[in-house]
C-alpha positions, 0 to 999 in steps of 0.5 A: 749312873752318869756320875758313875760312868764319868768317874769310871771314864776318868779313872780309866783315862788316869790309868791310861795316862799313868801307863803311858807315863810308865812306858815312856819312863821305862826305856830310860830306867832300862838303859840306866845301868849301862849309862852308869857303867859307861860313865864310870869307865869312860866319861869320868876317866876321860874328864879326869885325863883332861884335868890331869893333863894340865897338872904335874902329878904323882900318885899322892900329889898334883900341881896345876901348871896349865898348858906346860905339858902340852908345850913340852909334848909338842917340843919332843924331838921325835914327835913329827916322826912318831906322828908320821909313823902313826899315820902311815901305820894306820892308813897302810894297815887299814887299806890293806885289810880292806883289800885283802878282807874283801878278796878273801871274803869273795873267794870264801863265798864261792865254791871252795874246798874245805871252806869252813876250815879255811875260814877258821884258819883266816880268823884264828890269828884274831883270837891270839894275844897281840903280845904273843903274836908280837913276841913270836914274830920277833923271833921269826924275823931275827936277821940271823937265826929267824925262821923266815930268813933261814927259809929264804936262804934255802932258796938262795935269797938273802933276807932283809933285817926285818926289825933291825933295819930302820927302813923296814921295822915299821913296815914289818910290824904293819905286815904282822898287824895285817896278818893278825887283823884281816880275819875280822875284815873277812868276817865282816865282808862275808856278812855283807856278801850274805846280805846282798839280795840274790835278785840283783845277781840273777838280773845281772847274769840274765843281762849278760854281765861279766864277773868284773862288771857284776863286781864293779856295779853290784857287789862293790857298791852294796858292800860299801856298808861293810867297807866303811865298817872295816875302814873305821875299825881298822883306822881306830886300831891303827891310830891307837896301836901300841902293844904289837909295836912295843912287843916287836920293836919297842919303837926301835931301832932307835926311834924308827918305829915309834908311834904316838902311843909308844912315845907316850908310854916312854914318857910314862916310864920316865915318870912324867905322868902329867906329860904322858897324860897330855900326850894321851889327850893329844892322841884322843883328839887326833883320833877323833879329828880323823875318824869322826868326819871320815865316819860321817862322810862314809855314812852319807855314801852308803848305798841303801838297798 
């Protein structure tokens, strides 16, 4: 009987060890399909981009040339202006989306008539194709025949050359980008407002706090997770922005609204595939160098509630 009992205990312990082994191995197998897709669609192309940035390549042949592509890319005559335009576009659109998204979310979270309809109207531009938005506003912003300047002239105001003036072109595209993307920021802030416990607001009202103090000391700190999310998403999109700028100005007039992505695309159009690949690597490093430390700093400042 003792032998049978010992054997059964050994068998049971073996089964428990086996079950624990299976339970430990299961999550790895569970994530394997996603890891394979991620590796094939992101990691492999990224590694190949780093390699081909060191070559002069075509669809049928390649030649290793070291860092010549990077040296040529950094010698581009309009690279400094394109870098400045990229940073201006990214930080302007990101900051504006944060401010407008927060204000719209606070307004829509209150007692507003037709609240659901207004939320849908604000979010609708996000669903429209970026290229479609760019082509539409390119026509609306025509200096002579555009609807915007025609409407301004009706009130006796002479409209500017939104896309024809080198000093206005990039700013005009940035305004359109804010109009299209502020809906995402508003939705994120609405979710953040809904997650704030009502006890804090009720306690502030009982203490006689004004709306401004309630916003400054309760709403604003507890919305910081939503704010950091909007900043990171908008900043990444702004640094990589290409389709809207290309649809509206193609980097013009001249090179006034060129950004890093449009410079890279022009190199690709000219047949300099290795050079454009090197530019993509540079853009990847720039985005990572800005977003990664900023994301870590924002995460450290998030309020835990």
